[in-house]
C-alpha positions in Angstrom: 11.2 -18.1 18.9 9.9 -14.7 18.1 10.3 -12.8 14.9 9.3 -9.3 13.7 8.0 -8.9 10.2 6.0 -6.2 8.4 3.7 -8.3 6.3 0.1 -8.0 5.1 -2.0 -10.3 7.3 -3.4 -13.2 5.3 -1.4 -12.4 2.2 0.4 -14.9 0.1 3.8 -13.3 1.0 3.1 -13.8 4.7 1.8 -17.4 4.1 4.9 -18.3 2.1 7.2 -17.0 4.9 5.2 -18.9 7.6 5.5 -22.1 5.6 9.2 -21.6 5.2 9.5 -21.4 9.0 7.3 -24.5 9.3 9.6 -26.3 6.9 12.5 -25.5 9.3 10.5 -27.0 12.2 9.1 -23.8 13.6 5.3 -23.8 14.0 3.3 -20.6 14.4 1.7 -20.2 17.9 0.7 -16.5 18.2 0.5 -13.3 16.1 0.5 -9.9 17.8 0.9 -6.9 15.6 4.0 -7.5 13.5 5.4 -10.0 16.0 5.2 -13.8 15.3 5.8 -16.5 17.9 6.9 -20.0 17.0 7.5 -23.3 18.8 9.8 -26.1 17.8 8.0 -29.1 16.2 9.1 -32.4 14.6 5.9 -32.7 12.5 5.7 -31.4 9.0 3.0 -28.8 8.8 1.4 -26.9 5.9 0.2 -23.5 7.1 -3.0 -21.9 5.8 -4.7 -18.5 6.5 -8.2 -17.3 6.0 -10.2 -14.2 6.6 -13.0 -15.2 8.9 -15.9 -13.0 10.2 -15.5 -12.4 14.0 -18.8 -14.1 14.8 -17.8 -17.4 13.1 -14.3 -17.7 14.7 -15.5 -19.3 17.9 -17.6 -21.8 16.0 -14.6 -22.8 13.8 -12.4 -23.1 16.9 -14.7 -25.7 18.4 -14.7 -27.9 15.2 -11.0 -28.6 14.6 -10.6 -31.8 12.5 -7.9 -31.9 9.8 -6.8 -28.4 10.5 -5.3 -27.2 13.8 -5.9 -23.6 14.6 -2.5 -22.1 15.4 -3.3 -18.4 16.0 -5.7 -15.6 15.2 -5.3 -11.9 14.9 -8.1 -9.3 14.5 -8.2 -6.6 11.8 -9.1 -3.0 12.5 -10.2 -2.2 8.9 -12.9 -4.9 8.8 -15.1 -6.9 11.2 -13.0 -10.0 10.5 -9.9 -11.7 11.8 -7.2 -13.7 10.2 -7.2 -17.3 11.3 -4.0 -19.3 10.9 -4.4 -23.0 10.7 -2.0 -25.9 10.0 -2.2 -29.5 9.1 0.3 -32.4 9.2 -2.0 -34.6 7.1 -0.1 -35.7 3.9 -3.1 -34.9 1.7 -3.0 -31.2 2.9 0.6 -30.5 2.0 -0.1 -29.0 -1.4 0.0 -25.1 -1.7 -3.4 -23.4 -1.5 -5.1 -21.7 -4.4 -5.1 -17.9 -4.6 -8.4 -16.7 -3.0 -8.4 -13.2 -4.6 -8.3 -11.3 -1.3 -6.6 -8.3 -2.8 -9.4 -5.7 -1.9 -9.2 -6.6 1.8 -5.4 -6.8 1.8 -5.4 -3.2 0.3 -7.3 -1.9 3.3 -4.9 -3.7 5.6 -1.8 -2.3 3.7 -3.3 1.3 3.8 -3.8 1.0 7.6 -0.3 -0.3 8.0 1.2 2.5 5.9 -0.7 5.2 7.9 0.5 3.7 11.2 4.2 3.5 10.0 4.1 7.1 8.7 2.6 8.3 12.0 5.3 6.5 14.0 8.0 7.9 11.7 6.7 11.5 12.0 6.2 11.3 15.7 9.8 10.0 16.3 11.2 12.6 13.9 9.6 15.6 15.6 10.1 14.3 19.2 13.7 13.6 18.4 14.2 17.0 16.8 12.6 18.7 19.8 14.8 16.7 22.2 18.0 17.6 20.4 17.1 21.3 20.2 16.1 21.3 23.9 19.3 19.6 24.9 21.4 22.1 23.0 19.5 25.0 24.6 19.6 23.6 28.1 23.3 22.8 28.0 24.1 26.0 26.2 25.7 24.1 23.4 28.2 22.5 25.8 27.5 18.9 24.7 30.7 17.2 23.8 31.1 16.7 20.0 31.3 12.9 20.2 28.1 12.6 22.3 26.3 15.1 20.1 27.3 13.3 16.9 26.3 9.9 18.5 22.8 11.3 19.4 22.3 12.7 16.0 23.4 9.5 14.2 21.1 7.3 16.3 18.2 9.7 15.7 18.8 9.7 11.9 19.3 6.0 11.8 16.0 5.2 13.5 14.2 7.7 11.3 15.7 6.1 8.2 14.7 2.6 9.3 11.2 3.7 10.0 11.1 5.5 6.6 12.4 2.4 4.8 9.7 0.3 6.5 7.0 2.8 5.4 8.4 2.7 1.8 8.2 -1.1 1.7 4.5 -1.0 2.8 3.8 1.7 0.2 5.2 -0.5 -2.5 2.7 -3.2 -1.4 -0.1 -0.6 -1.5 0.9 0.4 -5.1 0.9 -3.2 -6.2 -2.5 -3.9 -4.7 -3.9 -0.7 -6.2 -2.8 -1.8 -9.6 -4.2 -5.3 -9.0 -7.6 -4.1 -7.8 -7.8 -0.9 -9.9 -8.9 0.9 -6.7 -7.4 4.4 -6.6 -9.8 5.9 -4.1 -8.0 8.5 -2.0 -4.8 8.0 -4.0 -2.7 10.8 -5.3 -2.4 10.7 -9.1 -0.5 12.9 -11.5 -2.5 15.6 -13.3 -2.1 15.9 -17.0 -3.3 18.8 -19.1 -5.2 18.0 -22.3 -5.6 20.7 -24.9 -8.0 20.2 -27.8 -8.3 22.5 -30.8 -11.1 22.7 -33.4 -13.7 21.0 -31.1 -17.3 22.0 -31.7 -18.7 20.8 -28.4 -17.4 19.6 -25.0 -15.5 16.3 -24.9 -17.6 13.3 -24.0 -15.5 12.5 -21.0 -17.8 9.6 -20.0 -16.3 7.7 -22.9 -12.8 8.0 -21.5 -13.7 7.9 -17.8 -11.7 4.7 -17.4 -8.5 6.7 -17.8 -9.1 8.8 -14.7 -10.9 11.8 -13.3 -11.6 14.5 -15.8 -12.2 18.2 -15.2 -13.0 21.0 -17.7 -10.7 23.9 -17.0 -12.0 26.3 -19.7 -12.7 26.9 -23.4 -13.2 29.7 -25.9 -15.5 30.4 -28.9 -12.9 29.2 -31.4 -13.3 25.6 -30.3 -10.3 25.4 -28.0 -10.9 23.2 -24.9 -8.6 22.7 -21.9 -9.1 19.6 -19.6 -7.2 18.3 -16.6 -7.2 14.6 -15.9 -5.9 12.8 -12.8 -4.5 9.6 -14.2 -1.7 7.0 -14.1 -2.0 6.6 -17.9 0.8 7.8 -20.1 0.6 10.9 -22.3 0.3 8.6 -25.4 -2.5 6.5 -23.9 -4.5 9.7 -23.0 -3.9 11.3 -26.4 -4.8 8.1 -28.4 -8.0 7.6 -26.3 -9.1 11.2 -26.9 -8.3 11.2 -30.6 -10.5 8.1 -31.0 -13.7 10.1 -29.9 -13.1 13.5 -31.4 -13.5 14.6 -35.0 -10.5 14.0 -37.3 -9.9 17.7 -37.7 -9.4 18.2 -34.0 -5.8 18.3 -32.7 -5.0 16.9 -29.3 -2.0 17.8 -27.1 -1.3 16.2 -23.8 1.2 17.8 -21.3 2.4 15.9 -18.3 2.3 17.3 -14.8 5.9 18.7 -15.0 5.7 19.8 -18.6 5.0 23.2 -20.1 2.0 24.1 -22.2 2.8 24.6 -25.9 3.5 28.2 -26.9 0.5 30.0 -28.2 -2.1 28.4 -25.8 -2.0 31.2 -23.3 
């Protein structure tokens, strides 16, 4: 049996799905990209997966004891591979403990999202060029039913590819929140306006909120900062108020908001 699934290799979600297949009598035999091959078995297996350095994989393969190596798949984001093992031993039937592999899974998810977006974009533009070319070559003499069918198939495939990319993006967002790793991520920009401030804001004290940038200030103690952050307006305002003098006033404007009247 062969199944197609867009899953993070080595993740708990993938492992849960593989164990559900094993409970139905389908044992993993091979992983190639997003394709999973299974064979029918009467034994009750618990499936495990581990991130293993490439140089150790052959050694582990030669020392199978309780665990049977079912499949391996290399990763492009790190010099490691995912090794899938299974055991029919009764003592090994308990679920595994979470190994905190989120940082590596984030790299895998980012690579998957990039691949899915590239495939979607290529198919969109190739399909668009094909349709325009067909209309031009046939001098718009394509029967309406055929033209509508071509357009529907093209849009359907693009929609499926887009949905697949959106699902992977949701995984990326969850892993970013879990690891607090926002390197290369787009984040909303908020404008922070401070009045009656004698010196520049000590942004290192609120660096955990996001990336700060001084936009400008005047001689009257008015300062304008931009911050790239996922924090709410209230969280930013409260954090800034905690480190400025009590006479200072702090106003935070979201990325889609308008600055208060009188600031410009």
